[in-house]
C-alpha positions as CSV (number, residue, x, y, z in Angstrom):
1,M,-13.4,-60.8,-40.2
2,A,-13.0,-60.8,-44.2
3,E,-13.7,-57.7,-46.0
4,A,-15.3,-59.6,-48.8
5,Q,-18.0,-60.2,-46.3
6,F,-19.1,-56.7,-46.4
7,N,-18.0,-55.4,-49.9
8,A,-19.6,-58.0,-52.4
9,G,-21.7,-56.8,-55.2
10,R,-25.1,-55.5,-54.7
11,S,-27.9,-57.9,-55.9
12,H,-31.1,-56.4,-55.1
13,R,-33.0,-55.2,-58.3
14,N,-35.8,-52.5,-58.6
15,G,-38.1,-55.1,-60.4
16,D,-37.8,-57.3,-57.2
17,V,-39.1,-54.8,-55.0
18,R,-43.0,-54.3,-54.6
19,R,-43.3,-53.3,-50.9
20,I,-41.2,-51.0,-48.9
21,V,-41.2,-50.0,-45.2
22,V,-39.5,-46.8,-44.7
23,K,-38.5,-45.6,-41.4
24,V,-37.5,-42.1,-40.5
25,G,-35.8,-41.1,-37.3
26,S,-36.6,-38.2,-35.0
27,A,-33.3,-36.4,-36.0
28,V,-34.3,-36.5,-39.6
29,V,-37.8,-35.0,-39.3
30,A,-37.3,-33.3,-36.0
31,P,-33.9,-31.8,-35.5
32,E,-33.5,-29.8,-32.1
33,G,-37.1,-30.9,-31.0
34,R,-38.9,-29.1,-33.7
35,L,-40.5,-30.4,-36.9
36,D,-38.6,-29.5,-40.0
37,S,-41.2,-28.9,-42.8
38,Q,-38.7,-29.1,-45.5
39,A,-37.3,-32.3,-44.1
40,L,-40.6,-33.8,-44.1
41,G,-41.5,-32.6,-47.7
42,R,-38.2,-34.4,-48.8
43,V,-39.4,-37.6,-47.2
44,V,-42.9,-37.4,-48.7
45,D,-41.3,-36.6,-52.1
46,E,-39.2,-39.7,-51.9
47,L,-42.3,-41.7,-51.0
48,L,-44.2,-40.4,-53.9
49,N,-41.4,-41.1,-56.3
50,L,-41.6,-44.6,-55.2
51,R,-45.4,-45.0,-55.6
52,E,-45.0,-43.6,-59.0
53,G,-42.5,-46.4,-60.0
54,G,-45.2,-48.9,-58.7
55,V,-43.8,-49.5,-55.2
56,R,-46.2,-49.5,-52.3
57,V,-45.0,-47.9,-49.3
58,A,-45.7,-47.7,-45.6
59,L,-43.8,-45.1,-43.4
60,V,-42.8,-45.7,-39.9
61,S,-42.1,-42.1,-38.6
62,S,-40.4,-41.0,-35.3
63,G,-40.8,-37.5,-34.2
64,A,-43.9,-37.2,-32.0
65,V,-41.9,-37.0,-28.6
66,A,-39.4,-34.7,-30.1
67,A,-41.9,-32.5,-31.6
68,G,-43.8,-32.3,-28.3
69,F,-41.5,-32.1,-25.2
70,R,-40.8,-28.5,-25.5
71,A,-44.6,-27.7,-25.0
72,L,-44.1,-29.3,-21.7
73,G,-41.5,-26.7,-20.7
74,L,-38.5,-29.2,-21.1
75,H,-35.5,-28.4,-22.7
76,T,-34.3,-32.0,-23.6
77,R,-36.0,-35.0,-24.5
78,P,-37.8,-36.6,-21.3
79,V,-36.7,-39.8,-19.8
80,M,-39.7,-40.2,-17.5
81,I,-42.5,-42.4,-19.2
82,R,-45.3,-40.0,-18.1
83,Q,-43.5,-37.0,-19.6
84,K,-42.8,-39.1,-22.7
85,Q,-46.6,-40.0,-23.0
86,A,-47.6,-36.3,-22.4
87,A,-45.0,-35.1,-25.1
88,A,-46.2,-37.7,-27.6
89,A,-49.7,-36.8,-27.1
90,I,-49.0,-33.3,-27.9
91,G,-46.4,-34.0,-30.9
92,Q,-48.2,-36.8,-32.6
93,P,-51.1,-34.7,-34.0
94,A,-48.5,-32.1,-35.1
95,L,-46.6,-34.6,-36.8
96,M,-49.5,-36.3,-38.6
97,S,-50.8,-33.0,-39.6
98,A,-47.5,-32.1,-41.3
99,Y,-47.4,-35.2,-43.1
100,A,-51.0,-34.9,-44.2
101,E,-50.5,-31.4,-45.4
102,H,-47.4,-32.6,-47.6
103,F,-49.2,-35.6,-49.1
104,A,-52.4,-33.5,-49.9
105,R,-50.2,-31.2,-52.0
106,H,-49.8,-34.3,-54.4
107,D,-53.7,-35.3,-54.0
108,V,-52.3,-38.3,-51.7
109,R,-54.0,-39.0,-48.8
110,A,-52.2,-40.4,-45.5
111,A,-53.6,-42.3,-42.6
112,Q,-52.3,-42.5,-39.0
113,V,-51.7,-45.9,-37.6
114,L,-50.5,-46.2,-33.9
115,L,-49.2,-49.7,-32.5
116,T,-47.8,-51.0,-29.4
117,A,-45.7,-54.2,-28.8
118,D,-48.9,-55.8,-27.5
119,D,-50.8,-55.2,-30.8
120,L,-47.9,-57.4,-32.7
121,G,-47.2,-59.7,-30.0
122,D,-50.9,-60.9,-30.0
123,R,-51.7,-63.0,-33.0
124,Q,-55.2,-61.9,-33.6
125,R,-54.2,-58.1,-33.3
126,F,-51.1,-58.9,-35.6
127,I,-53.5,-60.1,-38.3
128,N,-55.8,-57.3,-37.8
129,A,-52.8,-54.6,-38.0
130,R,-51.7,-56.3,-41.2
131,H,-55.1,-56.1,-42.8
132,T,-55.5,-52.6,-41.7
133,I,-52.1,-51.6,-43.4
134,D,-52.8,-53.8,-46.4
135,T,-56.3,-52.1,-47.2
136,L,-54.7,-48.8,-46.9
137,M,-51.9,-49.5,-49.4
138,N,-54.5,-51.3,-51.7
139,A,-56.6,-48.0,-51.7
140,G,-53.6,-45.9,-52.7
141,I,-53.4,-44.4,-49.2
142,V,-49.9,-44.1,-47.5
143,P,-49.9,-45.4,-43.9
144,V,-48.0,-43.3,-41.4
145,I,-47.1,-45.6,-38.4
146,N,-45.7,-44.8,-35.0
147,E,-45.6,-46.4,-31.7
148,N,-48.5,-45.4,-29.4
149,D,-46.4,-43.5,-27.2
150,S,-49.2,-41.7,-25.4
151,V,-50.7,-44.9,-23.9
152,A,-47.7,-47.4,-24.0
153,F,-45.8,-48.2,-20.7
154,D,-42.6,-49.9,-20.0
155,E,-44.0,-53.4,-20.0
156,I,-45.4,-53.1,-23.5
157,K,-43.2,-50.5,-25.3
158,L,-41.5,-51.4,-28.1
159,G,-38.7,-49.2,-27.1
160,D,-37.9,-47.5,-30.6
161,N,-39.3,-47.2,-34.0
162,D,-36.5,-49.2,-35.6
163,R,-37.7,-52.4,-34.1
164,L,-41.4,-51.2,-34.9
165,S,-40.6,-50.8,-38.6
166,A,-39.1,-54.4,-38.8
167,L,-42.0,-55.8,-37.2
168,V,-44.2,-54.1,-39.5
169,A,-42.1,-55.2,-42.4
170,V,-42.7,-58.6,-41.4
171,A,-46.4,-58.1,-40.8
172,I,-47.0,-56.8,-44.4
173,E,-44.4,-59.3,-45.9
174,A,-42.3,-56.2,-47.3
175,D,-39.4,-56.8,-49.9
176,L,-37.2,-54.2,-48.3
177,L,-36.8,-52.2,-45.2
178,V,-35.3,-48.9,-45.3
179,L,-33.9,-47.2,-42.3
180,L,-33.3,-43.5,-42.8
181,S,-31.1,-41.7,-40.5
182,V,-28.6,-38.9,-40.0
183,V,-25.7,-41.3,-40.5
184,P,-24.6,-42.4,-44.0
185,G,-24.5,-46.1,-42.9
186,L,-22.9,-48.5,-40.5
187,M,-19.3,-47.4,-40.1
188,D,-16.3,-49.6,-39.9
189,L,-14.5,-48.0,-37.1
190,T,-11.3,-49.6,-38.0
191,T,-11.1,-47.6,-41.4
192,G,-13.8,-45.0,-40.8
193,T,-15.6,-46.1,-44.1
194,V,-19.3,-47.1,-44.3
195,I,-19.7,-50.9,-44.7
196,D,-21.2,-51.8,-47.8
197,R,-22.9,-55.0,-47.4
198,V,-23.6,-57.1,-44.5
199,T,-24.9,-60.9,-44.3
200,N,-24.2,-61.8,-40.7
201,V,-25.2,-59.1,-38.1
202,A,-23.4,-60.7,-35.2
203,E,-20.0,-60.0,-37.1
204,V,-20.7,-56.2,-37.1
205,R,-21.9,-55.8,-33.6
206,T,-18.7,-54.4,-32.4
207,F,-19.1,-51.4,-34.8
208,A,-22.6,-50.5,-33.2
209,D,-22.8,-47.7,-30.3
210,S,-25.2,-48.4,-27.7
211,G,-26.5,-44.8,-27.3
212,S,-29.0,-42.9,-28.9
213,T,-29.3,-39.2,-30.1
214,S,-30.5,-36.6,-27.9
215,L,-33.8,-36.6,-29.8
216,G,-34.5,-40.4,-30.3
217,T,-34.5,-43.7,-28.5
218,G,-32.5,-45.7,-31.0
219,G,-29.0,-46.0,-31.7
220,M,-27.0,-48.1,-34.0
221,A,-27.7,-51.0,-31.9
222,T,-31.4,-50.9,-32.2
223,K,-30.8,-50.5,-36.1
224,L,-28.9,-53.7,-36.1
225,D,-31.6,-55.3,-34.2
226,A,-34.2,-54.1,-36.7
227,A,-32.0,-55.6,-39.7
228,E,-31.5,-58.9,-37.9
229,I,-35.3,-59.4,-37.3
230,V,-36.3,-58.8,-40.9
231,M,-33.4,-60.8,-42.3
232,S,-34.7,-63.7,-40.3
233,H,-37.9,-63.5,-42.3
234,G,-36.4,-63.3,-45.8
235,I,-36.4,-59.4,-46.2
236,S,-33.3,-57.3,-47.0
237,A,-32.7,-54.0,-45.2
238,V,-30.7,-50.8,-45.9
239,L,-29.3,-48.2,-43.7
240,A,-28.8,-44.9,-45.2
241,Q,-28.9,-41.2,-44.6
242,G,-32.0,-39.4,-45.1
243,P,-32.9,-37.1,-48.0
244,T,-31.0,-33.8,-48.0
245,P,-31.0,-30.9,-50.4
246,E,-27.6,-32.3,-51.9
247,M,-29.1,-35.8,-51.8
248,P,-32.8,-35.8,-52.3
249,S,-33.3,-39.3,-53.4
250,P,-31.5,-41.9,-51.2
251,I,-34.0,-44.8,-51.6
252,G,-34.0,-44.2,-55.3
253,R,-30.3,-44.5,-55.5
254,V,-30.6,-47.9,-53.4
255,L,-33.1,-49.2,-56.1
256,R,-30.8,-48.2,-58.8
257,N,-28.0,-50.3,-57.2
258,E,-26.1,-47.1,-56.5
259,A,-23.4,-47.3,-53.6
260,I,-25.1,-45.8,-50.8
261,G,-25.6,-46.8,-47.2
262,T,-25.3,-50.3,-45.9
263,R,-27.2,-53.0,-47.3
264,F,-28.1,-56.0,-45.0
265,E,-28.9,-59.0,-47.4
266,S,-31.3,-61.7,-46.2
267,P,-29.7,-65.4,-47.1
268,C,-33.1,-66.8,-46.6
269,G,-34.7,-66.1,-50.0
270,P,-37.9,-64.5,-50.7
271,V,-40.1,-63.6,-48.0
272,R,-43.3,-64.7,-49.2
273,R,-41.8,-68.1,-50.3
274,K,-40.3,-68.7,-46.7
275,R,-43.8,-67.6,-45.1
276,K,-45.8,-70.0,-47.2
277,A,-43.5,-72.8,-46.3
278,W,-43.8,-71.9,-42.6
279,I,-47.5,-71.9,-42.9
280,A,-47.6,-75.6,-44.6
281,H,-44.8,-77.1,-42.6
282,A,-44.0,-75.3,-39.3
283,T,-47.6,-74.7,-37.9
284,T,-49.8,-77.1,-36.1
285,A,-53.5,-77.1,-37.4
286,R,-55.8,-76.1,-34.8
287,G,-58.9,-77.4,-36.7
288,T,-60.3,-78.5,-40.1
289,I,-62.4,-76.6,-42.7
290,T,-64.2,-78.9,-45.2
291,I,-65.0,-77.2,-48.5
292,D,-67.0,-78.0,-51.4
293,D,-65.9,-78.9,-55.0
294,G,-66.2,-75.3,-56.4
295,A,-63.9,-74.1,-53.4
296,V,-61.4,-76.6,-54.1
297,R,-61.2,-75.5,-57.9
298,A,-60.8,-71.9,-56.8
299,L,-58.1,-72.6,-54.5
300,V,-56.1,-75.1,-56.8
301,E,-56.8,-73.9,-60.2
302,R,-57.0,-70.1,-59.7
303,G,-55.0,-69.4,-56.5
304,A,-58.1,-67.7,-54.8
305,S,-58.8,-67.0,-51.4
306,L,-61.1,-69.1,-49.2
307,L,-64.6,-67.6,-49.0
308,A,-67.5,-68.4,-46.6
309,G,-69.7,-69.5,-49.4
310,G,-67.4,-72.7,-50.1
311,I,-67.4,-74.0,-46.7
312,I,-69.4,-76.9,-45.8
313,S,-68.3,-77.5,-42.1
314,V,-65.8,-76.7,-39.2
315,E,-64.1,-79.0,-36.9
316,G,-62.2,-77.9,-33.8
317,R,-62.2,-74.7,-31.7
318,F,-59.7,-71.7,-32.7
319,D,-59.4,-68.2,-32.7
320,V,-58.6,-65.4,-35.4
321,G,-55.2,-66.1,-37.0
322,A,-55.0,-69.8,-36.1
323,P,-53.5,-72.2,-38.7
324,V,-56.2,-74.7,-39.9
325,D,-56.3,-77.5,-42.5
326,I,-58.6,-77.2,-45.5
327,A,-60.0,-80.4,-46.8
328,D,-62.2,-81.6,-49.5
329,Q,-65.7,-83.4,-49.0
330,H,-63.7,-86.8,-49.0
331,G,-61.4,-85.7,-46.2
332,A,-58.2,-85.0,-48.2
333,R,-56.1,-82.1,-47.2
334,I,-56.0,-79.6,-49.7
335,A,-54.1,-76.9,-47.9
336,R,-53.3,-75.1,-44.7
337,G,-54.1,-71.3,-44.1
338,L,-54.3,-68.7,-41.3
339,V,-58.1,-67.7,-40.5
340,S,-59.5,-64.3,-40.5
341,Y,-62.4,-65.6,-38.3
342,A,-62.9,-67.9,-35.2
343,S,-64.3,-71.2,-35.4
344,L,-67.7,-70.3,-33.9
345,E,-67.8,-67.2,-36.4
346,I,-67.0,-69.4,-39.3
347,E,-69.9,-72.0,-38.1
348,Q,-72.5,-69.1,-38.5
349,I,-71.1,-67.7,-41.9
350,K,-70.4,-71.1,-43.5
351,G,-72.2,-71.2,-47.0
352,A,-73.0,-67.6,-47.0
353,R,-72.0,-64.9,-49.5
354,S,-69.3,-62.5,-48.5
355,D,-71.5,-59.6,-48.6
356,A,-74.0,-61.3,-46.1
357,I,-71.4,-61.8,-43.3
358,V,-72.1,-58.4,-41.7
359,G,-75.9,-59.2,-41.6
360,I,-75.1,-62.5,-39.7
361,L,-72.4,-61.5,-37.3
362,G,-73.1,-57.8,-37.2
363,Y,-69.4,-57.2,-38.3
364,A,-66.8,-58.4,-40.7
365,Y,-63.2,-58.7,-40.4
366,A,-62.6,-59.4,-44.2
367,E,-64.4,-60.8,-47.2
368,E,-62.1,-63.9,-47.1
369,V,-62.3,-66.6,-44.4
370,V,-58.6,-67.5,-45.4
371,H,-56.8,-64.7,-47.7
372,R,-54.7,-66.4,-50.4
373,D,-51.5,-64.7,-49.0
374,D,-52.3,-66.5,-45.8
375,L,-52.8,-69.9,-47.5
376,Q,-50.4,-72.6,-48.9
377,L,-51.5,-75.5,-50.9
378,L,-50.3,-78.9,-49.8
379,D,-48.6,-81.8,-51.9
380,G,-46.8,-79.5,-54.3
381,G,-49.2,-76.6,-54.3
382,Q,-48.5,-73.1,-54.9
């Protein structure tokens, strides 16, 4: 294995990073099974520093089970699923309350988002989760995300928050995933030094332990799994030690291109460009939405989202999140996108103003039928 594979110069620039998913492990925020208020405060301070620099942040935080199992009279982290669920039910409110208190000191609000594998495996629920997190971040609220351990069971459990953080990063099209742990990075076991850069996860698998800490479910192997997931979607990842009194700002150091942790560089290019290409070329349209000339101009000239008011007709039957072709009144395909409403719903709201959707359906998923982030113009479009 060539040493240059891991020690090439770092290329990520702060200006490239607009969205970050930060994952903190149980051992960082709840060592010995007790929430550490100072550690939580350091994590919050780091996130607020990122926000002040114009970066939108979503936090995936472990710690619920670790914070709650002692209340059950247990002395070590439980292995039985029922005990884990009970511990999470006790610990999650305490974890969220502690985060909310630290954010409130800076006049920032945090929101709890609990997810399971089932939520991110189902296309409609995946879209809904993404919209929820996007809405929170757009409102200046920090989403604090955790696996819904209190209701998850073996068949649907993600199994660790490393993988959950990777799926969240993919869902919201983050530019960077940062995994904060108690280790300084991926260690080269032959030299005892931190590996600086990885572009092929398969080549470093031998350096990963298969175990986990006494307070968490993830070991180094799950962190490599997470890195591999995001890299395949054009997102880079960094594994670094969480903030400490001696080093309070590890993510800031990452964005300043300082030598810290292990960076997993994606060779796939920008995530948004790759995803748009996937929408345009790797999906099969489930139907066609015909739009008027005004909507065509809005999509082509202004890069706007598709609103219900510009829709003339709907062909085919499809559910929320399905890929559909968008055509003009002459039948020419203009774009392809992922819908926020099912075909039967679009039939009812076509031609209507966005603020009238609730009155027609009794509810509204979004103002847009196809959001511009889920839409790719065809024939050399955006």
